[in-house]
N, C-alpha and C positions, 0 to 999 in steps of 0.2 A: 504494500500500500504506500502511495506517495504522499508525503507531507506537502503542505502548501509551499514550503520553502524550496522543494525540489521542482514541483510543477511550475512555479513562477520562473524558474531559471530558463525554461523553454520559451518564455514569452519576453525575454530580455535580449533584444538584438545585440550581438557582440559579446555576450557573457559566455565565456568558455567553460565555466564551472559545470554546465549541463553535460559537457563531454565526459566528465569524470564518472557520471552515473550510467552512461549508455551501456557499458559492459554488463552491469547488473540488471538492466531493464530489458535489453533485447531478448526477444523470444519469451518473455514472461507475461503472465496475465496481470494487467495493471488495474489497480483500483485506487479510489480516493474516497475520503470521508465526505459526508454531506456538509460538514463544516468548511471544508476546502472550497467547495463551490461558492459559499457565501463570502469567504475571505477573498477569493479571486475577483468576484464581482465588485466588492468594496474597493479593491485595489484598482480595478479598471475605471471605476467612477471617480475615485480620488485623483487619478492621473488624467482624467478627462479624455478617455479613449472615445473614439467615435463609434457609431453603431456598427460599421463594417468590421472594425477590429474586435469589438465585443462578440459579434456573430462568429468570426473566425475562431476566437477562443472557445466559444461554446461548441462549435463543431469538433474541435480537437478534444475537448473534454468528453464528448460523447463516445470517443474511442476507448474510454476507460469505464469501468463499472463504478458507480457511486454507491458506496455502502451506506445504508439508511440508518436513521435513528430507530431504536427499539427499546423495550423495557430492559433488556439485558445490557444494552449499551449504557442506559441511564444508571443502572446499578453499578456497573464497572466504573463509570465516571465518579460516582459517590465514593467508591472504594479508593480510587486514585487520590481524590481530593482529601480523603481522611488520612491516608497513609503517607503520601508524598505530594503535597499541594503544588499545583501547577496553574498557569494561566488557564482560564476556563476553556478557551478554544483548544489549547494543547491537550488538556485533559480529555476533551471530547474525541479528538483525533486518536489519542492513545487508547481510549476505551474502545473505539471502533476496531482498531488494529487487534487488540486483545480478544474481543468477542468473536471477531471473524477469523481469528487465527493467522493474521498476516505479520510479516516482517515489515517494519516501518522504515522507509527510506527518507532520511531527513538531512537537510543541509545546515542544521543548527544543533545546539546542545540542549534544547528545551525539554527533551524527553529522558535525559539521563536520570537514572535512579528509579524509574518506574519498574517495579518488580515484574519479571516474566515477559517484558516487551523486547523482542529482538529488534535491533536497530542496525541499519547500514548507513554510514555517514562518512563523507570525505572531509569533514571539518576537523 
């Protein structure tokens, strides 16, 4: 499952950090959390992307499976926030990865310390 920090790299022209993750991603079933969709839309609006660029982003996101909210995700979120408090959105993303049995690919250290969460990162 891709964290927003990794997905966003593919929408930044000239940012070569995305290349670091390609070997881990090629040929894999890619997923994102429902939270990542919201974070990316906020990012595009804040940066005043036009309708065409937002549509291109949405088309690319449709190539990945969006993991949904569920009661199990909510319970896992509560467990994370009780044991290893994180920013709310990071905890939701981690909860999705744990509930759906995914390795989380992230380009930041926001998820360090969450028990049982396998992480791939080049940071």
